[in-house]
C-alpha positions, 0 to 999 in steps of 0.5 A: 917453921912459922911457930919457931920464927914467931917465937924467935920474934917474941924473944927478941921483943923481950930483950932490953933496949935503952938509949940509942945504943944499937949494937945489939941489933947491928951485931945480929946482922939485922941492919947493915950500913957502910961508912960515910965518906965524912964524919958527923963528929969531925964536922961539928967539933970545930964549931962547938970548940969555939962557941959558948952554947950548944943544943943537941936535939934528940939526944937519945940516951946522951951517948953521942953528946957525952962522947964529945966532952969538951962541950960549950959551958952552956949545953942543953939536950932535948929528948922526946922518947920518955924511956930515954930521958932518965938515961940521958939525964944520968949520963949528961947531968954530971957533966953539966948538960941540962936535959929537957923533955920535949913532946912537940917539934914546934915547941922548944923549951928555950928563950929566943936567941939562946944557942950558938950551935944546934946539932941534930943527927936524926930528930924531927924538927920545926925549922922555924923553932930551930931558927927561933932558938938560934942566935943570929950569928949561930950555926 
């Protein structure tokens, strides 16, 4: 029994994974979640539709940002997990999004007061660094 379980986990480890598409894991019953009473997407769309600049922190493979489409004309994304960077670039650069590799939360590769909107679904961050790149009237 223990050997079978161990061999099962070894096979699972070898399965390919890229970006932030967790459908393979959720389809196995290994994770469970229930819907939130609100939608992250519906909360941010009104803001990004009226602004000219957006930063998506921790974009993963760019799937969520790509889904938004009608993006501000200056949109950038950051990603810290090296295998996700080429995936995000392949998905986002054709729609005009610059993808920047980051390795430290407290160093974003942008000038001060650069973005009107900064979104972050699950990436670690430095509050001071986010405020540095956020325009005074930004959100």
